BAZA-355832 format. One record per residue (C-alpha): x, y, z. Coordinates in pm, 1 decimal, always signed. Layout:
<rs>
<r><east>X</east><north>Y</north><up>Z</up></r>
...
</rs>
This chain:
<rs>
<r><east>+3146.6</east><north>+682.8</north><up>+1107.5</up></r>
<r><east>+2795.5</east><north>+648.5</north><up>+967.7</up></r>
<r><east>+2679.4</east><north>+891.1</north><up>+701.3</up></r>
<r><east>+2314.9</east><north>+844.9</north><up>+802.2</up></r>
<r><east>+2148.6</east><north>+714.7</north><up>+1117.1</up></r>
<r><east>+1777.6</east><north>+668.1</north><up>+1163.4</up></r>
<r><east>+1549.1</east><north>+551.4</north><up>+1441.5</up></r>
<r><east>+1226.3</east><north>+355.7</north><up>+1404.7</up></r>
<r><east>+1063.9</east><north>+15.6</north><up>+1393.7</up></r>
<r><east>+1059.3</east><north>-247.3</north><up>+1121.1</up></r>
<r><east>+784.4</east><north>-494.3</north><up>+1049.5</up></r>
<r><east>+713.9</east><north>-812.1</north><up>+866.9</up></r>
<r><east>+499.3</east><north>-711.3</north><up>+572.0</up></r>
<r><east>+265.9</east><north>-961.7</north><up>+411.1</up></r>
<r><east>+212.2</east><north>-872.1</north><up>+46.1</up></r>
<r><east>-88.0</east><north>-1025.9</north><up>-129.8</up></r>
<r><east>-45.2</east><north>-1256.5</north><up>-426.7</up></r>
<r><east>-350.6</east><north>-1100.1</north><up>-593.7</up></r>
<r><east>-498.5</east><north>-751.9</north><up>-612.7</up></r>
<r><east>-831.5</east><north>-652.6</north><up>-469.0</up></r>
<r><east>-997.2</east><north>-660.8</north><up>-124.6</up></r>
<r><east>-788.1</east><north>-847.3</north><up>+128.8</up></r>
<r><east>-1078.2</east><north>-1067.7</north><up>+235.2</up></r>
<r><east>-1055.0</east><north>-1240.1</north><up>-104.0</up></r>
<r><east>-676.9</east><north>-1293.3</north><up>-92.0</up></r>
<r><east>-575.2</east><north>-1647.1</north><up>-1.9</up></r>
<r><east>-195.4</east><north>-1619.6</north><up>+8.4</up></r>
<r><east>+70.4</east><north>-1364.3</north><up>+92.9</up></r>
<r><east>+447.0</east><north>-1327.3</north><up>+54.1</up></r>
<r><east>+654.6</east><north>-1242.5</north><up>+362.3</up></r>
<r><east>+866.7</east><north>-931.4</north><up>+323.8</up></r>
<r><east>+1004.5</east><north>-655.8</north><up>+545.6</up></r>
<r><east>+912.0</east><north>-290.2</north><up>+572.7</up></r>
<r><east>+896.8</east><north>+21.3</north><up>+786.0</up></r>
<r><east>+933.7</east><north>+386.1</north><up>+686.2</up></r>
<r><east>+1266.1</east><north>+456.7</north><up>+856.5</up></r>
<r><east>+1391.6</east><north>+106.8</north><up>+778.5</up></r>
<r><east>+1315.9</east><north>+150.5</north><up>+408.5</up></r>
<r><east>+1513.8</east><north>+474.6</north><up>+399.9</up></r>
<r><east>+1804.3</east><north>+298.4</north><up>+572.1</up></r>
<r><east>+1795.3</east><north>+22.7</north><up>+308.0</up></r>
<r><east>+1781.9</east><north>+280.0</north><up>+28.9</up></r>
<r><east>+2078.8</east><north>+472.8</north><up>+167.4</up></r>
<r><east>+2283.3</east><north>+156.2</north><up>+221.0</up></r>
<r><east>+2220.3</east><north>+36.8</north><up>-135.3</up></r>
<r><east>+2345.6</east><north>+371.3</north><up>-263.3</up></r>
<r><east>+2669.6</east><north>+316.4</north><up>-74.4</up></r>
<r><east>+2611.4</east><north>+542.2</north><up>+224.4</up></r>
<r><east>+2726.8</east><north>+407.5</north><up>+559.2</up></r>
<r><east>+2396.5</east><north>+368.7</north><up>+738.5</up></r>
<r><east>+2301.6</east><north>+293.8</north><up>+1098.4</up></r>
<r><east>+1963.2</east><north>+199.2</north><up>+1238.2</up></r>
<r><east>+1842.6</east><north>+231.4</north><up>+1599.4</up></r>
<r><east>+1558.8</east><north>-5.0</north><up>+1685.7</up></r>
<r><east>+1419.1</east><north>-296.8</north><up>+1883.3</up></r>
<r><east>+1279.6</east><north>-624.2</north><up>+1747.1</up></r>
<r><east>+1111.5</east><north>-924.1</north><up>+1903.9</up></r>
<r><east>+1324.8</east><north>-1216.8</north><up>+2016.5</up></r>
<r><east>+1140.0</east><north>-1437.6</north><up>+1769.1</up></r>
<r><east>+1176.4</east><north>-1578.0</north><up>+1417.3</up></r>
<r><east>+1039.0</east><north>-1264.5</north><up>+1253.5</up></r>
<r><east>+1273.7</east><north>-1045.6</north><up>+1456.5</up></r>
<r><east>+1572.1</east><north>-1259.3</north><up>+1363.3</up></r>
<r><east>+1467.3</east><north>-1245.8</north><up>+999.4</up></r>
<r><east>+1455.0</east><north>-864.2</north><up>+996.6</up></r>
<r><east>+1783.1</east><north>-838.1</north><up>+1188.4</up></r>
<r><east>+1963.7</east><north>-1064.7</north><up>+943.7</up></r>
<r><east>+1801.5</east><north>-889.3</north><up>+648.4</up></r>
<r><east>+1937.4</east><north>-555.4</north><up>+773.0</up></r>
<r><east>+2284.1</east><north>-700.3</north><up>+819.8</up></r>
<r><east>+2269.8</east><north>-842.1</north><up>+469.6</up></r>
<r><east>+2195.5</east><north>-496.5</north><up>+332.4</up></r>
<r><east>+2507.5</east><north>-362.1</north><up>+501.7</up></r>
<r><east>+2318.0</east><north>-163.6</north><up>+765.2</up></r>
<r><east>+2492.1</east><north>-111.6</north><up>+1099.5</up></r>
<r><east>+2272.3</east><north>-291.9</north><up>+1354.3</up></r>
<r><east>+2492.2</east><north>-234.6</north><up>+1658.7</up></r>
<r><east>+2207.5</east><north>-30.9</north><up>+1815.3</up></r>
<r><east>+1937.8</east><north>-291.2</north><up>+1741.3</up></r>
<r><east>+1836.7</east><north>-538.5</north><up>+2012.6</up></r>
<r><east>+1603.2</east><north>-839.6</north><up>+2014.8</up></r>
<r><east>+1368.4</east><north>-831.6</north><up>+2313.6</up></r>
<r><east>+1195.3</east><north>-1118.7</north><up>+2492.1</up></r>
<r><east>+822.2</east><north>-1091.9</north><up>+2549.7</up></r>
<r><east>+756.9</east><north>-841.4</north><up>+2270.8</up></r>
<r><east>+641.7</east><north>-988.5</north><up>+1937.8</up></r>
<r><east>+780.7</east><north>-840.1</north><up>+1619.9</up></r>
<r><east>+518.4</east><north>-619.2</north><up>+1456.9</up></r>
<r><east>+346.1</east><north>-721.6</north><up>+1134.6</up></r>
<r><east>+121.6</east><north>-569.7</north><up>+870.6</up></r>
<r><east>-89.5</east><north>-692.7</north><up>+582.0</up></r>
<r><east>-108.3</east><north>-501.6</north><up>+257.7</up></r>
<r><east>-405.2</east><north>-472.7</north><up>+24.3</up></r>
<r><east>-309.1</east><north>-372.6</north><up>-331.8</up></r>
<r><east>-560.6</east><north>-224.8</north><up>-572.5</up></r>
<r><east>-556.9</east><north>-266.2</north><up>-949.0</up></r>
<r><east>-408.6</east><north>+82.6</north><up>-1003.7</up></r>
<r><east>-112.3</east><north>+13.5</north><up>-773.5</up></r>
<r><east>-251.3</east><north>+207.4</north><up>-476.7</up></r>
<r><east>-273.8</east><north>+20.5</north><up>-149.7</up></r>
<r><east>-412.7</east><north>+0.2</north><up>+202.9</up></r>
<r><east>-212.5</east><north>-131.4</north><up>+496.2</up></r>
<r><east>-343.6</east><north>-298.4</north><up>+812.0</up></r>
<r><east>-108.2</east><north>-281.9</north><up>+1111.5</up></r>
<r><east>-69.0</east><north>-518.4</north><up>+1407.8</up></r>
<r><east>+168.5</east><north>-345.9</north><up>+1650.3</up></r>
<r><east>+27.5</east><north>-441.9</north><up>+1990.1</up></r>
<r><east>+307.4</east><north>-461.5</north><up>+2249.4</up></r>
<r><east>+567.3</east><north>-343.0</north><up>+1999.7</up></r>
<r><east>+931.7</east><north>-424.0</north><up>+2083.9</up></r>
<r><east>+1006.0</east><north>-52.8</north><up>+2046.1</up></r>
<r><east>+826.9</east><north>+1.5</north><up>+2376.9</up></r>
<r><east>+1160.4</east><north>-102.2</north><up>+2529.3</up></r>
<r><east>+1340.4</east><north>+174.9</north><up>+2338.6</up></r>
<r><east>+1314.0</east><north>+496.7</north><up>+2535.7</up></r>
<r><east>+1512.7</east><north>+817.9</north><up>+2562.2</up></r>
<r><east>+1748.8</east><north>+659.6</north><up>+2815.1</up></r>
<r><east>+1829.1</east><north>+379.2</north><up>+2571.3</up></r>
<r><east>+2002.5</east><north>+604.1</north><up>+2319.0</up></r>
<r><east>+2378.2</east><north>+565.1</north><up>+2293.3</up></r>
<r><east>+2528.8</east><north>+913.4</north><up>+2288.5</up></r>
<r><east>+2852.1</east><north>+785.1</north><up>+2135.8</up></r>
<r><east>+2657.1</east><north>+665.0</north><up>+1832.2</up></r>
<r><east>+2559.0</east><north>+1022.9</north><up>+1748.9</up></r>
<r><east>+2914.9</east><north>+1148.8</north><up>+1774.9</up></r>
<r><east>+3012.1</east><north>+929.3</north><up>+1483.0</up></r>
<r><east>+2748.3</east><north>+1029.0</north><up>+1227.3</up></r>
<r><east>+2678.7</east><north>+1302.0</north><up>+972.9</up></r>
<r><east>+2299.2</east><north>+1308.3</north><up>+951.9</up></r>
<r><east>+1996.3</east><north>+1192.8</north><up>+1152.2</up></r>
<r><east>+1683.3</east><north>+1104.5</north><up>+953.5</up></r>
<r><east>+1349.4</east><north>+1093.6</north><up>+1132.2</up></r>
<r><east>+988.4</east><north>+1050.5</north><up>+1022.5</up></r>
<r><east>+643.6</east><north>+1097.4</north><up>+1170.6</up></r>
<r><east>+573.2</east><north>+724.6</north><up>+1172.2</up></r>
<r><east>+776.4</east><north>+611.4</north><up>+1473.1</up></r>
<r><east>+646.2</east><north>+883.4</north><up>+1709.7</up></r>
<r><east>+291.1</east><north>+803.9</north><up>+1598.2</up></r>
<r><east>+311.5</east><north>+442.9</north><up>+1717.3</up></r>
<r><east>+299.2</east><north>+541.4</north><up>+2086.0</up></r>
<r><east>+354.5</east><north>+853.3</north><up>+2295.3</up></r>
<r><east>+679.2</east><north>+724.3</north><up>+2445.4</up></r>
<r><east>+837.7</east><north>+737.6</north><up>+2102.6</up></r>
<r><east>+775.7</east><north>+1111.3</north><up>+2083.7</up></r>
<r><east>+1016.1</east><north>+1164.1</north><up>+2373.9</up></r>
<r><east>+1264.2</east><north>+913.7</north><up>+2230.7</up></r>
<r><east>+1281.4</east><north>+1092.6</north><up>+1895.4</up></r>
<r><east>+1308.0</east><north>+1430.4</north><up>+2067.3</up></r>
<r><east>+1606.5</east><north>+1302.4</north><up>+2267.5</up></r>
<r><east>+1763.2</east><north>+1180.5</north><up>+1940.8</up></r>
<r><east>+1713.8</east><north>+1528.1</north><up>+1794.7</up></r>
<r><east>+1884.0</east><north>+1687.2</north><up>+2096.4</up></r>
<r><east>+2180.7</east><north>+1451.5</north><up>+2066.4</up></r>
<r><east>+2205.3</east><north>+1522.8</north><up>+1694.2</up></r>
<r><east>+2210.5</east><north>+1897.5</north><up>+1761.4</up></r>
<r><east>+2467.8</east><north>+1853.1</north><up>+2035.7</up></r>
<r><east>+2708.2</east><north>+1687.8</north><up>+1792.8</up></r>
<r><east>+2625.4</east><north>+1907.0</north><up>+1491.9</up></r>
<r><east>+2454.6</east><north>+1644.6</north><up>+1279.1</up></r>
<r><east>+2227.3</east><north>+1762.9</north><up>+1002.8</up></r>
<r><east>+1866.6</east><north>+1652.9</north><up>+1060.2</up></r>
<r><east>+1619.8</east><north>+1553.1</north><up>+790.5</up></r>
<r><east>+1251.2</east><north>+1487.1</north><up>+854.0</up></r>
<r><east>+979.4</east><north>+1326.0</north><up>+646.2</up></r>
<r><east>+647.7</east><north>+1393.4</north><up>+827.7</up></r>
<r><east>+500.9</east><north>+1076.6</north><up>+671.5</up></r>
<r><east>+177.9</east><north>+1143.7</north><up>+860.6</up></r>
<r><east>-31.5</east><north>+831.4</north><up>+920.4</up></r>
<r><east>-368.5</east><north>+931.5</north><up>+1060.6</up></r>
<r><east>-443.6</east><north>+566.7</north><up>+1133.4</up></r>
<r><east>-178.6</east><north>+595.3</north><up>+1405.5</up></r>
<r><east>-237.5</east><north>+941.0</north><up>+1556.8</up></r>
<r><east>-474.9</east><north>+1232.8</north><up>+1517.9</up></r>
<r><east>-411.7</east><north>+1554.9</north><up>+1327.4</up></r>
<r><east>-376.3</east><north>+1770.3</north><up>+1637.3</up></r>
<r><east>-103.9</east><north>+1559.4</north><up>+1800.7</up></r>
<r><east>+75.6</east><north>+1506.2</north><up>+1470.9</up></r>
<r><east>+84.5</east><north>+1879.0</north><up>+1396.7</up></r>
<r><east>+182.7</east><north>+1971.7</north><up>+1752.6</up></r>
<r><east>+466.3</east><north>+1718.7</north><up>+1765.8</up></r>
<r><east>+615.4</east><north>+1777.7</north><up>+1421.6</up></r>
<r><east>+600.2</east><north>+2156.5</north><up>+1447.1</up></r>
<r><east>+769.0</east><north>+2136.6</north><up>+1787.6</up></r>
<r><east>+1064.6</east><north>+1969.0</north><up>+1617.3</up></r>
<r><east>+1068.7</east><north>+2191.2</north><up>+1309.2</up></r>
<r><east>+1306.8</east><north>+2451.9</north><up>+1449.7</up></r>
<r><east>+1577.7</east><north>+2183.8</north><up>+1468.3</up></r>
<r><east>+1520.5</east><north>+2047.6</north><up>+1115.9</up></r>
<r><east>+1760.8</east><north>+2126.5</north><up>+831.0</up></r>
<r><east>+1589.2</east><north>+1932.3</north><up>+553.3</up></r>
<r><east>+1210.9</east><north>+1888.1</north><up>+532.5</up></r>
<r><east>+1084.9</east><north>+1625.3</north><up>+285.7</up></r>
<r><east>+706.2</east><north>+1633.4</north><up>+271.4</up></r>
<r><east>+406.0</east><north>+1564.5</north><up>+52.2</up></r>
<r><east>+162.2</east><north>+1842.3</north><up>-33.8</up></r>
<r><east>-111.0</east><north>+1696.7</north><up>+188.1</up></r>
<r><east>+129.4</east><north>+1687.1</north><up>+482.8</up></r>
<r><east>+232.6</east><north>+2049.4</north><up>+430.0</up></r>
<r><east>-133.8</east><north>+2148.4</north><up>+417.7</up></r>
<r><east>-195.2</east><north>+1968.1</north><up>+748.5</up></r>
<r><east>+110.9</east><north>+2116.4</north><up>+917.3</up></r>
<r><east>+74.3</east><north>+2475.8</north><up>+801.0</up></r>
<r><east>-301.9</east><north>+2502.6</north><up>+745.3</up></r>
<r><east>-280.6</east><north>+2631.3</north><up>+389.1</up></r>
<r><east>-249.0</east><north>+2509.8</north><up>+29.6</up></r>
<r><east>-37.1</east><north>+2809.9</north><up>-70.4</up></r>
<r><east>+321.6</east><north>+2717.3</north><up>-162.6</up></r>
<r><east>+446.6</east><north>+3068.9</north><up>-87.4</up></r>
<r><east>+307.1</east><north>+3040.5</north><up>+264.3</up></r>
<r><east>+476.9</east><north>+2700.4</north><up>+308.5</up></r>
<r><east>+804.3</east><north>+2863.1</north><up>+213.1</up></r>
<r><east>+738.4</east><north>+3149.3</north><up>+453.5</up></r>
<r><east>+675.5</east><north>+2902.9</north><up>+734.4</up></r>
<r><east>+993.4</east><north>+2699.8</north><up>+678.9</up></r>
<r><east>+1190.8</east><north>+3023.5</north><up>+664.8</up></r>
<r><east>+1056.3</east><north>+3107.6</north><up>+1010.4</up></r>
<r><east>+1182.2</east><north>+2770.7</north><up>+1134.3</up></r>
<r><east>+1521.7</east><north>+2816.1</north><up>+958.9</up></r>
<r><east>+1477.0</east><north>+2501.6</north><up>+747.4</up></r>
<r><east>+1740.3</east><north>+2525.2</north><up>+472.9</up></r>
<r><east>+1581.9</east><north>+2284.9</north><up>+220.7</up></r>
<r><east>+1212.0</east><north>+2217.3</north><up>+162.6</up></r>
<r><east>+1143.5</east><north>+1920.6</north><up>-65.7</up></r>
<r><east>+782.3</east><north>+1900.0</north><up>-184.3</up></r>
<r><east>+678.0</east><north>+1555.0</north><up>-303.0</up></r>
<r><east>+396.8</east><north>+1559.6</north><up>-558.2</up></r>
<r><east>+381.7</east><north>+1195.5</north><up>-665.0</up></r>
<r><east>+298.9</east><north>+1157.9</north><up>-1032.0</up></r>
<r><east>+332.0</east><north>+1536.7</north><up>-1069.9</up></r>
<r><east>+700.4</east><north>+1536.7</north><up>-979.2</up></r>
<r><east>+868.7</east><north>+1731.1</north><up>-701.8</up></r>
<r><east>+989.9</east><north>+2075.0</north><up>-602.8</up></r>
<r><east>+1274.5</east><north>+2206.5</north><up>-390.0</up></r>
<r><east>+1303.0</east><north>+2542.1</north><up>-220.8</up></r>
<r><east>+1648.2</east><north>+2644.9</north><up>-97.8</up></r>
<r><east>+1852.4</east><north>+2966.5</north><up>-92.6</up></r>
<r><east>+1539.7</east><north>+3160.8</north><up>-190.6</up></r>
<r><east>+1508.6</east><north>+2967.1</north><up>-516.7</up></r>
<r><east>+1230.6</east><north>+2727.0</north><up>-613.6</up></r>
<r><east>+1319.5</east><north>+2436.1</north><up>-841.0</up></r>
<r><east>+1070.2</east><north>+2208.2</north><up>-1013.9</up></r>
<r><east>+1123.0</east><north>+1859.5</north><up>-1156.0</up></r>
<r><east>+855.1</east><north>+1667.6</north><up>-1348.1</up></r>
<r><east>+794.5</east><north>+1302.4</north><up>-1272.2</up></r>
<r><east>+972.7</east><north>+1033.2</north><up>-1468.8</up></r>
<r><east>+806.4</east><north>+925.0</north><up>-1792.6</up></r>
<r><east>+684.3</east><north>+577.1</north><up>-1883.7</up></r>
<r><east>+669.8</east><north>+449.9</north><up>-1525.7</up></r>
<r><east>+467.8</east><north>+131.4</north><up>-1482.6</up></r>
<r><east>+340.4</east><north>+173.4</north><up>-1126.6</up></r>
<r><east>+262.0</east><north>-163.4</north><up>-968.8</up></r>
<r><east>+290.7</east><north>-86.3</north><up>-596.2</up></r>
<r><east>+320.0</east><north>+271.6</north><up>-470.5</up></r>
<r><east>+420.9</east><north>+186.4</north><up>-112.3</up></r>
<r><east>+776.9</east><north>+296.5</north><up>-38.9</up></r>
<r><east>+802.5</east><north>+552.8</north><up>-319.7</up></r>
<r><east>+844.3</east><north>+838.0</north><up>-73.0</up></r>
<r><east>+1110.9</east><north>+645.4</north><up>+118.5</up></r>
<r><east>+1302.2</east><north>+593.2</north><up>-205.6</up></r>
<r><east>+1273.5</east><north>+964.8</north><up>-280.8</up></r>
<r><east>+1412.2</east><north>+1040.2</north><up>+65.9</up></r>
<r><east>+1713.0</east><north>+811.2</north><up>+14.8</up></r>
<r><east>+1789.3</east><north>+985.3</north><up>-314.2</up></r>
<r><east>+1768.4</east><north>+1326.8</north><up>-149.7</up></r>
<r><east>+1998.5</east><north>+1227.7</north><up>+136.4</up></r>
<r><east>+2255.3</east><north>+1081.7</north><up>-103.0</up></r>
<r><east>+2256.1</east><north>+1399.0</north><up>-309.7</up></r>
<r><east>+2278.9</east><north>+1629.5</north><up>-8.8</up></r>
<r><east>+2562.7</east><north>+1435.1</north><up>+153.2</up></r>
<r><east>+2751.1</east><north>+1440.4</north><up>-176.3</up></r>
<r><east>+2693.8</east><north>+1815.7</north><up>-219.1</up></r>
<r><east>+2501.2</east><north>+1789.7</north><up>-545.1</up></r>
<r><east>+2315.5</east><north>+2080.8</north><up>-696.1</up></r>
<r><east>+1941.1</east><north>+2124.6</north><up>-643.8</up></r>
<r><east>+1826.0</east><north>+2012.7</north><up>-988.3</up></r>
<r><east>+2040.4</east><north>+1699.4</north><up>-987.2</up></r>
<r><east>+1914.9</east><north>+1600.5</north><up>-640.3</up></r>
<r><east>+1551.4</east><north>+1639.3</north><up>-749.0</up></r>
<r><east>+1605.6</east><north>+1436.7</north><up>-1065.1</up></r>
<r><east>+1786.8</east><north>+1160.4</north><up>-877.5</up></r>
<r><east>+1524.8</east><north>+1144.3</north><up>-600.7</up></r>
<r><east>+1243.0</east><north>+1122.8</north><up>-856.2</up></r>
<r><east>+1424.8</east><north>+838.5</north><up>-1029.6</up></r>
<r><east>+1452.0</east><north>+640.6</north><up>-706.5</up></r>
<r><east>+1085.1</east><north>+690.4</north><up>-628.6</up></r>
<r><east>+988.1</east><north>+575.6</north><up>-978.3</up></r>
<r><east>+1204.0</east><north>+263.4</north><up>-953.2</up></r>
<r><east>+1037.8</east><north>+163.7</north><up>-625.8</up></r>
<r><east>+682.7</east><north>+171.2</north><up>-763.6</up></r>
<r><east>+774.2</east><north>-57.7</north><up>-1053.9</up></r>
<r><east>+827.4</east><north>-349.8</north><up>-815.7</up></r>
<r><east>+591.1</east><north>-511.7</north><up>-565.9</up></r>
<r><east>+717.9</east><north>-462.0</north><up>-210.9</up></r>
<r><east>+813.4</east><north>-174.8</north><up>+16.2</up></r>
<r><east>+1185.1</east><north>-178.4</north><up>-63.2</up></r>
<r><east>+1253.4</east><north>-441.2</north><up>-329.2</up></r>
<r><east>+1269.5</east><north>-172.1</north><up>-596.6</up></r>
<r><east>+1524.2</east><north>+43.8</north><up>-413.9</up></r>
<r><east>+1820.0</east><north>+47.6</north><up>-654.0</up></r>
<r><east>+2191.3</east><north>+10.9</north><up>-609.8</up></r>
<r><east>+2392.3</east><north>+319.9</north><up>-700.3</up></r>
<r><east>+2504.8</east><north>+187.8</north><up>-1038.6</up></r>
<r><east>+2145.4</east><north>+119.7</north><up>-1146.6</up></r>
<r><east>+2025.8</east><north>+459.7</north><up>-1027.2</up></r>
<r><east>+2310.0</east><north>+642.4</north><up>-1202.8</up></r>
<r><east>+2234.4</east><north>+445.7</north><up>-1517.2</up></r>
<r><east>+1879.8</east><north>+586.4</north><up>-1508.8</up></r>
<r><east>+2032.9</east><north>+928.6</north><up>-1446.9</up></r>
<r><east>+2242.8</east><north>+858.0</north><up>-1759.3</up></r>
<r><east>+2568.3</east><north>+927.0</north><up>-1580.9</up></r>
<r><east>+2704.7</east><north>+582.5</north><up>-1656.5</up></r>
<r><east>+2643.4</east><north>+346.4</north><up>-1943.4</up></r>
<r><east>+2556.9</east><north>-17.1</north><up>-1898.6</up></r>
<r><east>+2684.3</east><north>-267.4</north><up>-2155.1</up></r>
<r><east>+2428.6</east><north>-545.2</north><up>-2163.6</up></r>
<r><east>+2607.2</east><north>-778.7</north><up>-2407.7</up></r>
</rs>
């Protein structure tokens, strides 16, 4: 049985060797990335049994990602390599302050071969939680139906469902993003969103109105990601706040939200209290930004608990 399953694409990510505009960068390092894939890696490193549903190209990049996932302990039994569909890639541009821009090349994505009829119903029977984001459905309209079918299967077999809107307006427009994600909201148990995403979805900057909206949809936990300002959690009619971690040397901010999500899912599946979950999730996000790469900074459980000061590390 998998604790967590997720559905989405993965890409080869080319990280620049220098900061600044990409046109001046002469060399890149090959890495892997993808919103749902990063969360799967984060969960697996924390010791959760994690499954990933996807399609990759039958090419060297696809084989590299597939083997990388296996090496992380992710269940890839629902991942296939497809002929005639090149594995997607992206190039990252990193600024001096750690912020970044990403340029995607997803034409003829292998995930075009993953539709609602491709989902293995048995796979959902043997899981505890389905994690989805707004990235995969934004890649093409077919994926909207595929994710919706995954949601229906998750509900059929009583899985909890978490969603990170992760809205990428380079991939779809505000109207379709809002329409799609709100359509799914009534089936969501845990919503993990940034303040800008909540403003887009609910049309207001008022936290009380956000809470009122998620109550209408019967969302049990609303996690509000605020970046360097920390995070909040509303659940059981209580609002908890957690400041960001101190003395964080942010080098690359990509993947911080995915790390936060992995920390949240670990805490929820282990029935932790609200304040501990928020603290742990913030720690994971802070560890990600201290390392260049989308997922290289995602910690193993021992390292994360050490930051949480639940275990002591003897260095010598």
